[in-house]
Residue, then its C-alpha position, 0 to 999 in steps of 0.5 A: m270669658n267662660h264660667a267654670a262648670p261645677a265638677m260634680e252635680t247630683l240630680e234627682r231623677p224624674a218622677a216617672d223613673r223613681g221606684r225602680g230600685n236604682a236610686s244610686l244613678a247620679l248625674h255629674t259634670l265633667a270637670h274642665g282640665d281634668p285629664t283623669a276624668a276626661a280619660r274615663w269619659d273617652a273610655y266610655v265613648l270608645a266602648c259605646p256603640q251610640a257614641t261618635f267622634f264628636h262625643r270625645a272629651g277634647w271638644q270641651r276644651i275646643i269649644r270653651e277655649v277657642f270659641r268661648h262658649h259655655t259647656w256642660f259635659l254631662y255624664a250619668e254614673r252608677g257605682g263608679v261606672i259611666e252609663g251615659v254621656l251628653p256633651l252640651a254647649q250654649v251658643k249665643s249668636a246674632l246669626f244663629g240665635h241663643s241655643l243649647v246644642s249637642l254639639p255645636f261645630g260638630v256633625y253629631g252629638g246627643v245622648a250616648a247611653s248604655s241604659d234607658e234610665a241614664a238616657t232619660l236622666l241626661e235628657h231631663r237635665a238638658r231640658q232643665l238647663a235649657v229653661e234655666l239658661g233661657v235658650d230659644h231651643l235645645e238641639f241634639r244632633n243625633v245619629a238617629p231620632r230618639h223621640a218620634d214626637w220631637p221636631t226634627q230637621d233633616l239637613y244632611v245625608t250620611f254616606r257610609k262605605e265599607i273600606l275594602p281590602d283591595v285598594e283599587a276596588n276602593m278607588l273605583a268606588i269613588p266617582r271619576k272626577q273625585r277619583a282623579m283628585v285622590r290619585k293626584g294626592i297619592k302621586s304627591e305622596l300625601g297621606a295621614c298618620s297619628k303623629p304628624r310632622r311639624s308641618g302638619f303633613s306626613r308621607s305615609t299610607p293614603i287614607t280615603c274617608i267618605a262620610t259625613a252628615r247630621r240629623r238635628t233634633r230641636c226641642a223648642i221650649s215655651k217660656p216661662c215654664s218650669a223644668s218639670s213642665a218644659a214643653i215643645a212650643r214650635c216645630s220647624p218644618s223638616r227639609i232636606r238639603t244635599g251638599s258637603r258644607y256645614p253651617a258654622c255652628 
């Protein structure tokens, strides 16, 4: 059973960030089941270029209620304006070990912030939390690496393709065998819409999606150590694999 996360938590900034004249930046935890707070979080995510679908507040409910993992959805705020978010979940698994991840079961995660100060504050709190929980590693599934000295694992490759206005041009951009499967779906009038029917399927304009992948950033913490002296203890070797399957977490 999950323990309810505190609705609000103020954290003193790291010593390196003091003296900048911005003492009002505070760190909070998104309250579970608060639709108003979730709407504010999502409004920021939709407006932040660094954020992804996997930064949305709805993942908090899925991870807590479906997978039964503890969550900490952190956000930095100044004067009532959110400047950064960091969704985190604790994973305890005999197969995958004990970790604090942003975000398990998601392709992407990590810090999404509109200021360096907010990003630093969120990362600092994540490292503190990792030490407090005694996890083996802290993992950020960033779209792009933020720290050159942090160990990384390139597990997948991201493919992005512009959707052209001409439907046939988009079809020809898909490899032949996969294109045949897409055409079968279109022939069966299989599509997608924002309000699916009761069956979960809808007959509407076909949509083609080509893209997925993730870059993992792991920060392994030596134990015992204090939050202020958390250090990377080991670096898993980088390796690249191709494929379309994702790990379970």
